[in-house]
Structure formats: C-alpha cells, structure tokens
C-alpha positions in Angstrom: 77.8 38.6 149.0 80.7 38.0 151.6 83.2 38.5 148.7 81.6 41.7 147.8 81.5 42.8 151.3 85.3 41.9 151.9 86.2 43.8 148.7 84.5 46.9 149.6 86.2 46.7 152.9 89.6 46.2 151.3 89.0 49.2 148.9 88.6 51.5 151.9 92.1 50.8 152.9 94.2 53.5 151.1 97.5 51.6 151.4 96.2 48.4 149.8 96.1 47.8 146.0 97.3 49.7 143.0 96.7 53.4 143.6 94.3 55.2 141.1 92.3 58.5 141.9 89.5 57.4 144.0 89.8 53.7 143.0 88.5 54.6 139.5 89.6 52.2 136.5 92.7 53.3 134.8 91.5 53.8 131.2 91.4 56.2 128.5 88.6 59.3 128.4 86.6 57.6 125.8 83.0 56.8 126.7 83.6 58.5 129.9 81.7 61.2 131.5 84.5 62.4 133.9 88.3 62.1 133.3 90.4 62.5 136.5 94.0 63.5 135.5 97.2 63.8 137.2 99.3 66.8 136.1 102.7 66.3 138.0 104.2 69.7 136.9 106.1 72.2 139.1 108.5 74.4 137.0 105.6 77.0 136.3 105.9 78.3 139.9 109.7 79.4 139.2 110.7 78.9 142.8 112.5 76.4 144.6 109.2 75.2 146.0 109.0 72.5 143.3 107.7 69.5 145.1 104.2 70.2 143.5 104.9 67.7 140.9 104.4 65.0 143.7 100.7 66.2 144.2 99.0 63.7 141.8 100.8 60.7 143.4 100.0 61.8 147.2 96.5 62.4 146.3 96.2 58.8 144.5 97.6 57.3 147.6 94.9 58.7 150.0 91.7 59.1 147.9 90.5 55.7 148.3 89.6 56.8 152.1 87.3 59.5 150.7 83.6 59.5 150.7 81.8 57.2 148.2 78.5 58.9 148.5 77.5 62.8 148.7 75.1 62.9 151.7 73.8 66.5 150.8 73.3 65.8 146.9 72.0 62.4 147.8 74.2 61.2 144.9 76.7 58.3 144.5 78.9 59.9 141.7 80.8 56.7 140.9 77.4 54.9 139.9 75.6 58.2 138.6 78.5 58.9 135.9 81.2 56.9 134.2 84.5 58.1 135.8 88.2 57.0 134.9 91.6 57.9 136.1 93.2 58.6 132.8 96.7 58.9 134.1 99.2 61.5 134.3 100.2 64.0 131.6 103.7 63.2 130.5 106.6 65.6 130.6 109.7 64.3 129.1 111.1 68.1 129.3 110.0 68.6 132.8 112.2 71.4 133.5 111.0 73.2 130.4 107.9 75.2 131.5 106.7 76.3 128.0 107.0 72.8 126.6 105.1 71.3 129.5 102.2 74.0 129.2 101.7 72.9 125.3 102.1 69.3 126.3 99.1 69.8 128.9 97.1 71.6 126.2 97.5 68.7 123.8 96.6 66.0 126.4 93.5 68.0 127.5 92.4 68.7 123.7 92.1 64.9 123.4 90.0 64.5 126.4 87.7 67.5 125.3 87.5 65.7 122.0 86.3 62.6 123.8 83.7 64.7 125.7 84.9 63.7 129.2 85.0 66.6 131.7 88.2 66.7 133.2 89.1 67.1 137.0 92.6 67.3 137.6 95.1 67.6 140.6 98.5 69.3 140.0 101.1 70.5 140.0 101.6 74.2 140.6 98.8 76.7 139.3 100.5 77.1 135.8 98.7 73.9 134.9 95.3 75.7 134.7 96.5 77.7 131.5 97.5 74.7 129.9 94.2 73.0 130.5 91.9 76.0 129.7 93.8 76.6 126.5 92.3 73.2 125.6 88.7 73.7 127.0 88.4 77.5 126.2 86.3 77.6 122.9 86.4 73.7 122.7 83.8 71.0 122.5 82.7 70.9 126.1 82.4 74.7 126.2 80.5 74.7 123.0 82.8 76.9 121.1 82.3 79.7 123.8 85.1 81.2 126.3 85.6 79.8 129.7 84.0 81.4 132.9 86.4 80.8 135.7 85.5 80.1 139.4 88.8 80.8 140.9 89.6 80.3 144.7 93.0 81.5 145.4 95.0 83.8 147.7 96.9 85.4 144.7 95.4 86.9 141.4 97.7 85.0 138.9 97.2 88.1 136.6 100.7 89.4 137.4 101.3 91.5 134.0 103.8 93.9 135.4 106.4 91.3 134.9 107.0 89.4 131.7 108.0 86.2 133.2 108.3 84.6 136.7 112.0 83.4 137.1 112.4 82.4 133.4 108.8 80.8 133.2 106.6 82.8 130.8 103.3 80.9 130.8 103.6 80.7 134.7 101.6 80.1 137.7 101.5 84.1 138.0 100.3 84.8 134.4 97.8 82.3 133.3 94.7 84.5 134.2 96.0 87.3 131.7 97.4 85.2 128.9 94.2 83.2 128.7 92.1 86.4 128.5 94.5 87.7 125.9 93.9 84.5 123.9 90.1 84.7 124.1 89.8 81.3 126.0 88.6 82.9 129.2 86.0 85.6 129.7 87.1 87.8 132.7 83.9 89.7 133.1 81.9 86.7 133.5 84.7 85.1 136.0 85.1 85.2 139.7 88.3 85.5 141.6 87.5 84.9 145.4 89.9 84.7 148.5 92.7 87.1 147.5 94.8 88.2 150.1 98.3 87.1 149.4 101.6 88.6 149.0 101.3 92.2 147.7 104.4 93.7 146.9 102.9 97.1 145.9 99.7 98.8 146.7 98.1 98.2 143.2 98.8 94.4 143.2 95.1 93.8 142.2 94.8 96.4 139.5 95.7 93.9 136.5 92.7 91.8 137.6 90.4 94.9 137.6 91.9 96.0 134.1 90.8 92.7 132.8 87.3 93.0 134.2 87.5 90.1 136.6 85.1 90.1 139.5 87.1 90.2 142.6 86.4 89.3 146.0 89.2 89.7 148.5 89.6 87.7 151.8 88.6 91.0 153.6 85.4 91.5 151.5 84.6 87.9 151.9 84.5 88.6 155.8 82.7 91.6 155.6 80.0 90.4 153.1 79.6 86.8 154.2 79.1 83.5 152.3 75.4 83.9 151.3 76.1 87.2 149.5 79.2 86.0 147.7 77.6 82.9 146.6 74.5 85.0 145.3 77.0 87.1 143.3 79.0 84.1 142.0 75.9 82.5 140.7 74.8 85.6 139.0 78.1 86.3 137.2 78.8 82.7 136.0 75.0 82.2 135.1 74.7 80.0 131.9 78.4 80.1 130.8 80.5 77.1 130.5 82.3 77.3 134.1 85.9 75.7 134.9 86.7 75.6 138.7 90.2 76.1 139.8 91.0 75.7 143.3 94.3 76.9 144.6 94.9 75.3 148.2 96.7 78.3 149.3 93.2 80.0 149.6 92.7 78.0 152.7 93.9 78.7 155.9 97.5 77.3 156.5 96.1 75.5 159.7 93.9 73.5 157.5 96.4 73.0 154.4 99.8 73.6 155.6 101.5 71.6 152.7 101.3 74.3 149.9 103.8 76.4 147.8 102.8 79.8 148.8 101.8 79.9 152.4 100.0 83.1 153.4 99.8 83.3 157.2 99.3 86.8 157.6 95.7 86.9 157.0 93.1 84.0 157.9 92.2 82.0 154.7 89.0 80.1 154.2 88.0 77.2 156.6 86.8 74.1 154.6 83.2 74.9 155.1 83.6 78.2 153.6 85.6 77.0 150.8 83.0 74.2 150.0 80.3 76.7 150.4 81.6 78.8 147.4 82.6 75.6 145.5 78.9 74.7 145.6 77.7 78.1 144.0 78.5 76.2 140.9 76.1 73.4 141.4 73.7 73.1 138.7 75.8 75.1 136.4 77.6 73.9 133.1 80.8 72.8 134.7 83.3 72.0 132.1 86.1 70.9 134.5 88.0 71.9 137.3 91.5 71.3 139.2 93.1 71.4 142.6 96.6 72.9 142.5 99.7 73.8 144.6 100.2 70.8 147.1 103.5 70.1 148.1 103.3 66.5 150.0 106.8 66.8 151.3 105.6 69.5 153.6 102.6 67.7 154.7 101.9 66.9 158.1 102.0 62.8 159.0 98.3 62.3 158.7 98.4 63.7 155.1 95.7 66.5 155.9 96.5 68.5 153.0 96.4 65.7 150.5 93.0 64.6 152.3 91.7 67.9 152.0 92.7 68.1 148.2 90.9 64.9 147.7 87.8 66.2 149.4 87.8 69.2 147.1 88.1 67.3 144.2 85.1 65.0 145.5 83.1 67.9 145.6 83.7 68.9 141.9 83.3 65.2 140.7 79.9 65.1 142.7 78.5 68.3 141.1 79.4 67.2 137.6 77.9 63.7 138.3 74.8 65.2 139.6 74.9 67.0 136.1 75.3 64.0 134.2 72.5 62.2 136.2 
C-alpha cells in the first residue's frame, strides 16, 4: 500500500518521469476506447505564428497535474474507459501543409478503424480538417457526416480567398471544404463565440451560406449560457458530434498563448466555455481537439497549457462517461 501511495504522489509531479498525455500508456489505438493524439502541425496557419507545433509537447509536460476524477460527473475516466496516448502524427514534410493534412487523415483513419475515439491536441486549426476527413462518414460516425460543436473566435469558413499564404487546406478553410466534401453537415453544426478579425462587414456570410448555426460572442452575451446550450443540444441531437475548441475563443487574460489573439472584445471565461462543452454531454461524441496553443508565448506558470489540458479533460470525461 505504501508503494502505491508513493507512486500516486510521484505521478502528480508533472516534471517527473517520461511525459505522456495525462500519464496514459503509450500504446496503439487497438482495444482502446479513447486515443489521445498529438498533432504538432503549424504550417496551416500560414503566418509567422508557427510555434503551434509545440502544443502537444507542452500539454504532455503539464497534464500529469490535471484532475484524476470529474467531481460533477462522478466519474474516474481513467478507470471507466481504456485510454492511451498513441503518440504524434509524423510530419516528415512539415513545411508542406497539404502533405501534412493528408498524413493526419491517414493517421486518424487507422484510429477510426480501431474504434477508438480520438481526443487531440494541436497544432493549428487546420488539423481539424485532416482529422474530420478521416472521421466523417467513417466507422465511429456510422457512415454519417459529422456535426461540429465549434468554439472559436473565427469562422474558419473563409471562402473568399482560395488559400492562406500558400496553404490551401488551411486553418482558415476547413469549415468550408469539409462541408463541400460531405464529411460535415453544417445545418446540424454549431459555431459559437465568433468575434474575431473581421476585414469586411460580411465576414460571417460564408458560414451563413453553408447553413452553420452561428452564435457570435455578442449574441452569446445577450442570450446567456442556458439558452445557447439548449440550442446546441437541439441542433446536435442524435448526430455523431465532433468537438473542436480553438483556445482563442477564450479571453486573452485566460489563454494568452494563442496564435490569433482577439483582445478587442471579451472572450469566454473558462466556466462559460466549459458550460458550452457540456452541452454535448450524453451525445454521440466521436472525438475532439484543442488547437492553436503557442507555448513559447505562455506565462511562466504555463496557464494556457494548463487550460488546454483542462478542456481536454472535459472531452475525455464526457466520452468516458458514454463508454461507462
């Protein structure tokens, strides 16, 4: 008993041992309920803000200090489900965005075939396109298109430009091309928290044209959490749901180390963001991701990495609850 107690004490020290996501075993996705994945990709953003590829390493560094039980759900996800850190997607051509997106899709097709539900950390937001190319219409989704629960300051449906500084399946385009390819059903998807970087007054029009259900940050403040959660539950319904969480949906005071800060309007506080995430509780969640962390710009206490890990923990716990 003393040895077990001492081991548990050591495992809570994030600087000790070989880092894996949440201290999970580093094995393949076979016979797992949940596959935790690092996607260290940053050439889909197309800017000089490219340290997003360091996100998975930063989160592995701090995730051991995260909660081991979910007190609200009354669940220990690590014992309720079989969960593994399956490692990082390899990018031998890391500066070639289009090659990287296809490698992401290949990697996640193997996870989908194994029946494990992936929860990933990026990486810039282009990784969602590569992941959902594998999951939309796949085994986990039962052959159906994916419905997105998308929390973000930006639409990522920028159809008015055909590439973002050379990247075609970029962080700015995945919401459009996934719908064009039939892997996502926009009419049964939610985009929540949009507030960022409009260069024209019709910046939201492409999302509306595709049929996405949009709640801007301004609308969220007017309507309140409960009303938006009720809409989200109704829209997602019985569909296969994929959650994608861009850390820039949070206020910069909470998550300062993100690639596209939007300081001009208050973003979500963490309780609001988690409240929206929990709208998916009990639904058919086929996977999720947390993206756009830039560890080189984090504060000394790693607050953005810790916040990203807390968001991942919510996703993991909801999926583990479904498994249980």
